[in-house]
C-alpha positions as CSV (number, residue, x, y, z in Angstrom):
1,X,-68.6,-6.1,-13.3
2,X,-71.5,-6.2,-10.9
3,X,-70.1,-9.4,-9.4
4,X,-66.7,-7.7,-8.7
5,X,-68.3,-4.6,-7.3
6,X,-70.5,-6.6,-5.0
7,X,-68.2,-9.4,-3.8
8,X,-64.8,-7.7,-3.6
9,X,-65.6,-5.2,-0.9
10,X,-66.1,-8.1,1.4
11,X,-62.8,-9.6,0.4
12,X,-61.0,-6.3,1.0
13,X,-62.2,-6.5,4.6
14,X,-60.4,-9.8,4.9
15,X,-57.2,-7.7,4.5
16,X,-57.8,-6.1,7.9
17,X,-58.4,-9.4,9.6
18,X,-55.5,-11.1,7.9
19,X,-53.0,-8.3,8.9
20,X,-54.0,-8.4,12.6
21,X,-54.4,-12.1,12.9
22,X,-51.0,-13.0,11.4
23,X,-49.2,-10.5,13.6
24,X,-50.8,-11.7,16.8
25,X,-50.2,-15.3,15.9
26,X,-46.6,-14.9,15.0
27,X,-45.9,-12.6,18.0
28,X,-46.8,-15.5,20.3
29,X,-45.7,-18.5,18.3
30,X,-42.8,-17.5,16.0
31,X,-40.9,-14.4,17.3
32,X,-38.2,-14.6,14.6
33,X,-40.8,-14.4,11.8
34,X,-42.8,-11.8,13.7
35,X,-39.8,-9.4,13.8
36,X,-38.8,-10.2,10.3
37,X,-42.3,-9.6,9.0
38,X,-42.7,-6.4,11.1
39,X,-39.4,-5.1,9.7
40,X,-40.7,-5.9,6.2
41,X,-44.0,-4.1,6.7
42,X,-42.4,-1.1,8.5
43,X,-39.8,-0.6,5.8
44,X,-42.3,-0.9,3.0
45,X,-44.8,1.4,4.5
46,X,-42.0,4.0,5.2
47,X,-40.9,3.8,1.6
48,X,-44.5,4.3,0.5
49,X,-45.0,7.3,2.8
50,X,-41.8,8.9,1.4
51,X,-43.2,8.3,-2.2
52,X,-46.6,9.8,-1.1
53,X,-44.8,12.9,0.3
54,X,-42.7,13.5,-2.8
55,X,-45.3,12.4,-5.4
56,X,-48.9,12.7,-4.0
57,X,-51.3,10.6,-6.1
58,X,-55.0,10.1,-6.5
59,X,-57.1,7.5,-8.2
60,X,-60.8,8.2,-8.3
61,X,-62.6,6.0,-10.7
62,X,-65.3,5.0,-8.2
63,X,-68.8,4.7,-9.4
64,X,-71.2,7.5,-8.6
65,X,-74.1,5.1,-8.1
66,X,-73.5,2.0,-6.0
67,X,-75.1,-1.2,-7.1
68,X,-75.9,-4.4,-5.2
69,X,-78.0,-5.0,-2.1
70,X,-77.9,-3.0,1.1
71,X,-75.2,-5.1,2.7
72,X,-72.9,-4.8,-0.3
73,X,-73.5,-1.0,-0.6
74,X,-72.8,-0.7,3.1
75,X,-69.3,-2.2,2.7
76,X,-68.5,-0.1,-0.3
77,X,-69.6,3.1,1.5
78,X,-67.6,2.0,4.5
79,X,-64.4,1.4,2.5
80,X,-64.8,4.5,0.4
81,X,-65.4,6.6,3.5
82,X,-62.5,5.2,5.5
83,X,-60.0,5.1,2.7
84,X,-59.9,8.2,0.5
85,X,-58.5,7.8,-3.0
86,X,-55.3,9.7,-2.2
87,X,-51.7,8.5,-1.9
88,X,-52.4,5.3,-3.8
89,X,-49.1,4.7,-5.6
90,X,-47.8,2.2,-4.4
91,X,-50.6,0.3,-2.8
92,X,-50.0,-0.3,0.9
93,X,-52.9,-2.7,0.8
94,X,-51.2,-4.9,-1.8
95,X,-47.8,-4.5,-0.1
96,X,-49.1,-5.6,3.3
97,X,-51.0,-8.5,1.8
98,X,-47.8,-9.7,0.2
99,X,-45.9,-9.2,3.5
100,X,-48.5,-11.2,5.4
101,X,-48.3,-14.1,2.9
102,X,-44.5,-14.1,3.0
103,X,-44.5,-14.1,6.8
104,X,-47.0,-17.0,7.1
105,X,-45.2,-19.0,4.4
106,X,-41.8,-18.4,6.0
107,X,-43.0,-19.2,9.6
108,X,-41.5,-22.3,11.1
109,X,-45.0,-23.1,12.4
110,X,-46.2,-23.5,8.8
111,X,-43.0,-24.7,7.2
112,X,-44.5,-27.9,5.7
113,X,-48.1,-26.8,5.7
114,X,-49.1,-26.6,2.0
115,X,-52.7,-25.6,2.7
116,X,-51.5,-22.6,4.7
117,X,-49.1,-21.6,1.9
118,X,-52.0,-21.8,-0.6
119,X,-54.3,-19.9,1.7
120,X,-51.7,-17.1,2.2
121,X,-51.1,-16.8,-1.5
122,X,-54.7,-16.9,-2.5
123,X,-55.5,-14.3,0.2
124,X,-52.8,-11.9,-1.1
125,X,-54.1,-12.4,-4.7
126,X,-57.7,-11.8,-3.8
127,X,-56.9,-8.8,-1.7
128,X,-54.9,-7.3,-4.5
129,X,-57.7,-8.0,-7.0
130,X,-60.3,-6.5,-4.6
131,X,-58.4,-3.2,-4.4
132,X,-58.6,-2.9,-8.2
133,X,-62.1,-4.2,-8.7
134,X,-63.6,-1.8,-6.2
135,X,-61.6,0.9,-7.8
136,X,-59.4,1.6,-4.8
137,X,-56.1,1.1,-6.8
138,X,-54.9,0.6,-10.3
139,X,-52.8,-2.1,-11.8
140,X,-49.8,0.3,-11.6
141,X,-50.3,0.7,-7.9
142,X,-50.3,-3.0,-7.4
143,X,-47.2,-3.6,-9.6
144,X,-45.3,-0.8,-7.7
145,X,-46.2,-2.4,-4.4
146,X,-45.0,-5.8,-5.7
147,X,-41.7,-4.4,-6.8
148,X,-41.1,-2.9,-3.4
149,X,-42.1,-6.2,-1.8
150,X,-39.6,-8.1,-4.0
151,X,-36.7,-5.7,-3.2
152,X,-37.4,-5.8,0.5
153,X,-37.8,-9.6,0.4
154,X,-34.3,-9.8,-1.0
155,X,-33.0,-7.5,1.7
156,X,-34.9,-8.8,4.7
157,X,-35.5,-12.5,4.0
158,X,-32.5,-13.5,2.0
159,X,-29.9,-12.1,4.3
160,X,-29.0,-12.8,7.9
161,X,-29.1,-9.8,10.4
162,X,-27.3,-11.0,13.5
163,X,-27.0,-7.5,15.1
164,X,-30.7,-6.8,14.6
165,X,-31.5,-10.2,16.1
166,X,-29.3,-9.5,19.1
167,X,-30.8,-6.1,19.6
168,X,-34.4,-7.5,19.5
169,X,-33.7,-10.3,21.9
170,X,-31.9,-8.0,24.3
171,X,-35.1,-5.9,24.5
172,X,-37.5,-8.9,24.5
173,X,-35.6,-11.8,26.1
174,X,-38.6,-14.0,26.6
175,X,-39.1,-14.2,22.8
176,X,-35.7,-15.8,22.1
């Protein structure tokens, strides 16, 4: 368990980089996917916030004594200090990781890029595992986030939304 407690805090920080990098990249290079991905994330986070409001949850199984070297302990303290163990079901970290992976895989810029698809999937899996190994979330939190992601994938990615597309491009014509 020491390996997980020492390595996964660093991997969880990949989450923040992944989320910002995919959104910046897609904003400039694939507007359709940017807006679809943004809609996916916004809807999922809104659903999560509604659940948090109705059913506030906590998950505090964090170790009292941190192990590892100073660098590893620094990252754990940083994560634990920045992200309190409240409102954890469903996991927004897991949901957003899945959303980033879907957006990158669906992007026309990476349509036939198998290495990018593999990178996106592995990143989402590692971020999901990291939230559990550092005791930020439970398996139930991750499963709930995955279910929400599946439902929103069916609604946002499997259907055409011509009126939304027309609205977006009327507001941002240079992205069309």
